[in-house]
MIBA-320568 format. One record per residue (C-alpha): x negated, y negated, z. Coordinates in pm, whole numbers, plus 50000, padded with zeros to 5 digits. Each point is the difference from the previous one (the first is absolute). Layout:
rec c1=X, c2=Y, c3=Z
...
END
This chain:
rec c1=51199, c2=46770, c3=51832
rec c1=49709, c2=50206, c3=49871
rec c1=49895, c2=50311, c3=50183
rec c1=49620, c2=49961, c3=50047
rec c1=49970, c2=50364, c3=50107
rec c1=50183, c2=50126, c3=49691
rec c1=50170, c2=50256, c3=50223
rec c1=50193, c2=50185, c3=49722
rec c1=49666, c2=50095, c3=49847
rec c1=49911, c2=50204, c3=50310
rec c1=50338, c2=50155, c3=50078
rec c1=49930, c2=50325, c3=49805
rec c1=49688, c2=50041, c3=50217
rec c1=50163, c2=49895, c3=50327
rec c1=50289, c2=50244, c3=49957
rec c1=49787, c2=50280, c3=49856
rec c1=50017, c2=50358, c3=50122
rec c1=49700, c2=50104, c3=50211
rec c1=49832, c2=50341, c3=49990
rec c1=49816, c2=50223, c3=50246
rec c1=49757, c2=50167, c3=49761
rec c1=49742, c2=49873, c3=49755
rec c1=50118, c2=50056, c3=49643
rec c1=49844, c2=49902, c3=49667
rec c1=50190, c2=50000, c3=49670
rec c1=49822, c2=49945, c3=49668
rec c1=50246, c2=49864, c3=49743
rec c1=49896, c2=49990, c3=49636
rec c1=50210, c2=49837, c3=49726
rec c1=50023, c2=50035, c3=49619
rec c1=49939, c2=50372, c3=49966
rec c1=50123, c2=50141, c3=49669
rec c1=49994, c2=49658, c3=49830
rec c1=49810, c2=50012, c3=49671
rec c1=49887, c2=49641, c3=49941
rec c1=49779, c2=50001, c3=49685
rec c1=50030, c2=50339, c3=49831
rec c1=49648, c2=49967, c3=49856
rec c1=49717, c2=49747, c3=49997
rec c1=50137, c2=49830, c3=49687
rec c1=50234, c2=49780, c3=50203
rec c1=49723, c2=49892, c3=50234
rec c1=49766, c2=49921, c3=49709
rec c1=50277, c2=49796, c3=49836
rec c1=50041, c2=49791, c3=50317
rec c1=49624, c2=49958, c3=50030
rec c1=49963, c2=49871, c3=49644
rec c1=50300, c2=49766, c3=50020
rec c1=49974, c2=49862, c3=50355
rec c1=49653, c2=50091, c3=50125
rec c1=49901, c2=50243, c3=50273
rec c1=49978, c2=49712, c3=50248
rec c1=50382, c2=49987, c3=49993
rec c1=50033, c2=50361, c3=50114
rec c1=50140, c2=50088, c3=50340
rec c1=49964, c2=50338, c3=50169
rec c1=50331, c2=50096, c3=49835
rec c1=49858, c2=49963, c3=49647
rec c1=49782, c2=50308, c3=50041
rec c1=50253, c2=50197, c3=50205
rec c1=50107, c2=50330, c3=49843
rec c1=50193, c2=50319, c3=50059
rec c1=49810, c2=50194, c3=50263
rec c1=49778, c2=50267, c3=49845
rec c1=49905, c2=50348, c3=50119
rec c1=49653, c2=49866, c3=50079
rec c1=50145, c2=49709, c3=50203
rec c1=50227, c2=50221, c3=50208
rec c1=49740, c2=50272, c3=50044
rec c1=49757, c2=49745, c3=50142
rec c1=50268, c2=49858, c3=50230
rec c1=50088, c2=50349, c3=50124
rec c1=49632, c2=50074, c3=50063
rec c1=49981, c2=49705, c3=50239
rec c1=50320, c2=50102, c3=50178
rec c1=49894, c2=50365, c3=50025
rec c1=49677, c2=49904, c3=50175
rec c1=50214, c2=49895, c3=50297
rec c1=50242, c2=50294, c3=49999
rec c1=49884, c2=50125, c3=50340
rec c1=49919, c2=49666, c3=50162
rec c1=50354, c2=49918, c3=50112
rec c1=50307, c2=50184, c3=50128
rec c1=50180, c2=49861, c3=49696
rec c1=49739, c2=49927, c3=49727
rec c1=50008, c2=49723, c3=49737
rec c1=50283, c2=50012, c3=49747
rec c1=50104, c2=49752, c3=49730
rec c1=50360, c2=49881, c3=49963
rec c1=49992, c2=49964, c3=49620
rec c1=50276, c2=49775, c3=49864
rec c1=50095, c2=50101, c3=49645
rec c1=50143, c2=49810, c3=49705
rec c1=50221, c2=50249, c3=49816
rec c1=50028, c2=49854, c3=49646
rec c1=49743, c2=49855, c3=49760
rec c1=50023, c2=49818, c3=49669
rec c1=50058, c2=50226, c3=49701
rec c1=49737, c2=49896, c3=49744
rec c1=50128, c2=50243, c3=49739
rec c1=50291, c2=49770, c3=49908
rec c1=49918, c2=49647, c3=49882
rec c1=50360, c2=49906, c3=49908
rec c1=50131, c2=49955, c3=50354
rec c1=49868, c2=50002, c3=50354
rec c1=50050, c2=50348, c3=50141
rec c1=49860, c2=50187, c3=50299
rec c1=49883, c2=50357, c3=50058
rec c1=50051, c2=50185, c3=50330
rec c1=49688, c2=50125, c3=50172
rec c1=50111, c2=50360, c3=49950
rec c1=49943, c2=49940, c3=49625
rec c1=49670, c2=49815, c3=50042
rec c1=49862, c2=50228, c3=50272
rec c1=50152, c2=50319, c3=49866
rec c1=49799, c2=50043, c3=49682
rec c1=49674, c2=50185, c3=49940
rec c1=49779, c2=49691, c3=50020
rec c1=50121, c2=49914, c3=50351
rec c1=50067, c2=50350, c3=50136
rec c1=49685, c2=49990, c3=50214
rec c1=50108, c2=49673, c3=50160
rec c1=50346, c2=50135, c3=50083
rec c1=49843, c2=50312, c3=50147
rec c1=49772, c2=49787, c3=50214
rec c1=50295, c2=49800, c3=50136
rec c1=50165, c2=50323, c3=50108
rec c1=49682, c2=50138, c3=50153
rec c1=49957, c2=49676, c3=50194
rec c1=50355, c2=50032, c3=50132
rec c1=49947, c2=50364, c3=50102
rec c1=49668, c2=49917, c3=50168
rec c1=50145, c2=49710, c3=50199
rec c1=49797, c2=49734, c3=49821
rec c1=50279, c2=49836, c3=49801
rec c1=50361, c2=49913, c3=50074
rec c1=50190, c2=49834, c3=49713
rec c1=50261, c2=49733, c3=50059
rec c1=50187, c2=49764, c3=49766
rec c1=49869, c2=49672, c3=49862
rec c1=50259, c2=49940, c3=49729
rec c1=50113, c2=50059, c3=49645
rec c1=49756, c2=49798, c3=49786
rec c1=49851, c2=49739, c3=50239
rec c1=50123, c2=49721, c3=49771
rec c1=50297, c2=49777, c3=49926
rec c1=50098, c2=50176, c3=49679
rec c1=50212, c2=49707, c3=49881
rec c1=49694, c2=49771, c3=50002
rec c1=49779, c2=50273, c3=49858
rec c1=50242, c2=50062, c3=49714
rec c1=49995, c2=49631, c3=49903
rec c1=49619, c2=50014, c3=49988
rec c1=50009, c2=50329, c3=49808
rec c1=50172, c2=49817, c3=49713
rec c1=49736, c2=49725, c3=49974
rec c1=49695, c2=50008, c3=49771
rec c1=49766, c2=50027, c3=50300
rec c1=50216, c2=50275, c3=50146
rec c1=49989, c2=50201, c3=49677
rec c1=49622, c2=49970, c3=49983
rec c1=49956, c2=50118, c3=50360
rec c1=50252, c2=50280, c3=49947
rec c1=49799, c2=50119, c3=49700
rec c1=49693, c2=50004, c3=50226
rec c1=50182, c2=50212, c3=50258
rec c1=50005, c2=49730, c3=50269
rec c1=50324, c2=49801, c3=49970
rec c1=49969, c2=49867, c3=50355
rec c1=49632, c2=49915, c3=49961
rec c1=50040, c2=49623, c3=49988
rec c1=50172, c2=50011, c3=50339
rec c1=49679, c2=50138, c3=50155
rec c1=49801, c2=49686, c3=49915
rec c1=49925, c2=49714, c3=50237
rec c1=50289, c2=49757, c3=50029
rec c1=50241, c2=50236, c3=49820
rec c1=50062, c2=50276, c3=50255
rec c1=50354, c2=49883, c3=50082
rec c1=50121, c2=50040, c3=49642
rec c1=50223, c2=50307, c3=50035
rec c1=50104, c2=49993, c3=50368
rec c1=50204, c2=50191, c3=50118
rec c1=50218, c2=50311, c3=50009
rec c1=50206, c2=49997, c3=50320
rec c1=50180, c2=49669, c3=49952
rec c1=50369, c2=49919, c3=49975
rec c1=49966, c2=49845, c3=49653
rec c1=49884, c2=50334, c3=49862
rec c1=50328, c2=50134, c3=49859
rec c1=49832, c2=50337, c3=49936
rec c1=49883, c2=50061, c3=50355
rec c1=50286, c2=50235, c3=50090
rec c1=49907, c2=50239, c3=49717
rec c1=49625, c2=49948, c3=50035
rec c1=49989, c2=50085, c3=50369
rec c1=50209, c2=50313, c3=49949
rec c1=49780, c2=50107, c3=49706
rec c1=49690, c2=49943, c3=50214
rec c1=50130, c2=50204, c3=50294
rec c1=50125, c2=50280, c3=49773
rec c1=49668, c2=50012, c3=49812
rec c1=49805, c2=50005, c3=50327
rec c1=50207, c2=50298, c3=50120
rec c1=49962, c2=50176, c3=49665
rec c1=49623, c2=49963, c3=50001
rec c1=49915, c2=50055, c3=50369
rec c1=50293, c2=50215, c3=50113
rec c1=50107, c2=49785, c3=50298
rec c1=50169, c2=49666, c3=50060
rec c1=49801, c2=49682, c3=50077
rec c1=50071, c2=49854, c3=50344
rec c1=49833, c2=49661, c3=49954
rec c1=49940, c2=49743, c3=49731
rec c1=49756, c2=49714, c3=49957
rec c1=50157, c2=49728, c3=49780
rec c1=49781, c2=49920, c3=49696
rec c1=49814, c2=49670, c3=50035
rec c1=50129, c2=49983, c3=50361
rec c1=50324, c2=49842, c3=49876
rec c1=50339, c2=50115, c3=50129
rec c1=50341, c2=49835, c3=49998
rec c1=50217, c2=50088, c3=50300
rec c1=50293, c2=50056, c3=49763
rec c1=49820, c2=50316, c3=49885
rec c1=49989, c2=50158, c3=50348
rec c1=50335, c2=50184, c3=49976
rec c1=49886, c2=50152, c3=49671
rec c1=49670, c2=50109, c3=50155
rec c1=50182, c2=50166, c3=50288
rec c1=50250, c2=50159, c3=49758
rec c1=49706, c2=50176, c3=49832
rec c1=49888, c2=50160, c3=50325
rec c1=49712, c2=49764, c3=50087
rec c1=49948, c2=49974, c3=50377
rec c1=49705, c2=49761, c3=50024
rec c1=49840, c2=49707, c3=49818
rec c1=49623, c2=49957, c3=50001
rec c1=49797, c2=49677, c3=50036
rec c1=50297, c2=49819, c3=50154
rec c1=49780, c2=49718, c3=50132
rec c1=49891, c2=49915, c3=49645
rec c1=50340, c2=50000, c3=49834
rec c1=50165, c2=49694, c3=49845
rec c1=50321, c2=49977, c3=49799
rec c1=50030, c2=49865, c3=49645
rec c1=50061, c2=49654, c3=50148
rec c1=49662, c2=50028, c3=50180
rec c1=50164, c2=50023, c3=50342
rec c1=49817, c2=50223, c3=50247
rec c1=50184, c2=50309, c3=50125
rec c1=49959, c2=50022, c3=50376
rec c1=50102, c2=50330, c3=50156
rec c1=49887, c2=50141, c3=50339
rec c1=49711, c2=50239, c3=49939
rec c1=50081, c2=50373, c3=50025
rec c1=50365, c2=49935, c3=50082
rec c1=50318, c2=50069, c3=49808
rec c1=50186, c2=49700, c3=49860
rec c1=50230, c2=50005, c3=49699
rec c1=49993, c2=50378, c3=50060
rec c1=49632, c2=50009, c3=49892
rec c1=49680, c2=50038, c3=50205
rec c1=49754, c2=49721, c3=49919
rec c1=49634, c2=50101, c3=49994
rec c1=49731, c2=49728, c3=49976
rec c1=49641, c2=50017, c3=49881
rec c1=49744, c2=49860, c3=50239
rec c1=49665, c2=50106, c3=49852
rec c1=49838, c2=50006, c3=49659
rec c1=49708, c2=50168, c3=49827
rec c1=49891, c2=49842, c3=49672
rec c1=49633, c2=49920, c3=49932
rec c1=50067, c2=49813, c3=49675
rec c1=49797, c2=49672, c3=50000
rec c1=50321, c2=49797, c3=49967
rec c1=50139, c2=50159, c3=50320
rec c1=49709, c2=50119, c3=50216
rec c1=50196, c2=50228, c3=50230
rec c1=49722, c2=50236, c3=50107
rec c1=49994, c2=50280, c3=50257
rec c1=49901, c2=49768, c3=50286
rec c1=50292, c2=49762, c3=49936
rec c1=50240, c2=50293, c3=49968
rec c1=49870, c2=50152, c3=50322
rec c1=50060, c2=49672, c3=50185
rec c1=50361, c2=49991, c3=49878
rec c1=50049, c2=50361, c3=50115
rec c1=49870, c2=49902, c3=50344
rec c1=50241, c2=49704, c3=50010
rec c1=50291, c2=50229, c3=49913
rec c1=49910, c2=50248, c3=50274
rec c1=49967, c2=49721, c3=50256
rec c1=50353, c2=49892, c3=49902
rec c1=50131, c2=50357, c3=50044
rec c1=50071, c2=50029, c3=49627
rec c1=49895, c2=50250, c3=49734
rec c1=49726, c2=49871, c3=49770
rec c1=50126, c2=50000, c3=49643
rec c1=49732, c2=49954, c3=49735
rec c1=50064, c2=49858, c3=49654
rec c1=49768, c2=50200, c3=49769
rec c1=50130, c2=49955, c3=49645
rec c1=49946, c2=50250, c3=49719
rec c1=49801, c2=49731, c3=49816
rec c1=49731, c2=50032, c3=50269
rec c1=49896, c2=50344, c3=49880
rec c1=50127, c2=50014, c3=49639
rec c1=49663, c2=50027, c3=49832
rec c1=50083, c2=50064, c3=49636
rec c1=49898, c2=49647, c3=49900
rec c1=49823, c2=49889, c3=50319
rec c1=49796, c2=50276, c3=50164
rec c1=49794, c2=49760, c3=50210
rec c1=50313, c2=49867, c3=50172
rec c1=50124, c2=50354, c3=50061
rec c1=49673, c2=50121, c3=50148
rec c1=49970, c2=49693, c3=50223
rec c1=50357, c2=50048, c3=50124
rec c1=49952, c2=50368, c3=50082
rec c1=49674, c2=49922, c3=50177
rec c1=50181, c2=49742, c3=50217
rec c1=50273, c2=50255, c3=50074
rec c1=49734, c2=50245, c3=50113
rec c1=49843, c2=49737, c3=50227
rec c1=50340, c2=49915, c3=50146
rec c1=50094, c2=50361, c3=50076
rec c1=49667, c2=50062, c3=50170
rec c1=50047, c2=49690, c3=50213
rec c1=50353, c2=50100, c3=50098
rec c1=49872, c2=50346, c3=50093
rec c1=49734, c2=49850, c3=50229
rec c1=50233, c2=49754, c3=50175
rec c1=50335, c2=50179, c3=50006
rec c1=49964, c2=50378, c3=49952
rec c1=50356, c2=50033, c3=50138
rec c1=50145, c2=49816, c3=49698
rec c1=50269, c2=50175, c3=49797
rec c1=50020, c2=49928, c3=49627
rec c1=50363, c2=50021, c3=49891
rec c1=50210, c2=49915, c3=49696
rec c1=50254, c2=49722, c3=49971
rec c1=50275, c2=50262, c3=50016
rec c1=49844, c2=50133, c3=50322
rec c1=50011, c2=49657, c3=50159
rec c1=50375, c2=49982, c3=49934
rec c1=50044, c2=50322, c3=50199
rec c1=49780, c2=49862, c3=50277
rec c1=50211, c2=49683, c3=50010
rec c1=50305, c2=50219, c3=50054
rec c1=49843, c2=50211, c3=50278
rec c1=50013, c2=49832, c3=50341
rec c1=49716, c2=50206, c3=50147
rec c1=49754, c2=49854, c3=49745
rec c1=50072, c2=49635, c3=50067
rec c1=49994, c2=49761, c3=50294
rec c1=50313, c2=49811, c3=49892
END
């Protein structure tokens, strides 16, 4: 007999933890991921497939000093508006494709990429953002990709051409092709044990502290990986309401509660003014209101692509403008709001005085 109410779908919400205060978390994925290393890869895709096949990911890029400075300017404008002011939980990829070796597919740790003279200013800005309470890094993964699939493509003619352009993964950013190299945290990835350890170790080496949470790349996670995640010191998993496994089965875990020895943290709001998504400040504000009415923290998905302006300044400026509008609206309606990090919300989940049940 079919269940017309589809009750399992709502169980994570029904059995969620409820909170006394109003909290907002801004989670931002893909930090530290290079994408196209110059505009040559993007021009190659434009000439071969046409710009009409681009998605927002095609013009994504490693965040620049200008991008982050502009983001921090918006956040700093609201430094004194709240007891706990706006802060970004920035989820970092720790390894990027090594384009200096065309014989085999290799990866460079971010300490190599972000530790040279050309990127010294960006690294310094990360650290300033952390000190100033504007940025709190967490882990996204090793490379973001299924390296086995990517390696097969690397050895094709098309792969070699894109590699030479500095954008091996470029084809997977085009319409209809975005699933090409999914995903990292799956049981069929026989390298995941090493990759996850490398990612955690590199994160600690670069930032000087251990990550407490992870957001699985492409929102794909096999439950068989959970013991490995816990073994590497991860206490919480982000975007739990969006996760599926490699068999496309939805993972359903009670929100803000510990199961499988992990706290599961959903996302229930989104800010992305790209014309293919249309998640503007007003829509995000409405989702925040819904979360508060349900006695839940509001957790906003605000990807790095939204403000990575190296190849798409218009998108960046529009996104930061919408963020400004949103923060002003939150200030007017809920001045008692506390902006916290994903790691903070884990502590709050574990403190009885901060929750209803």
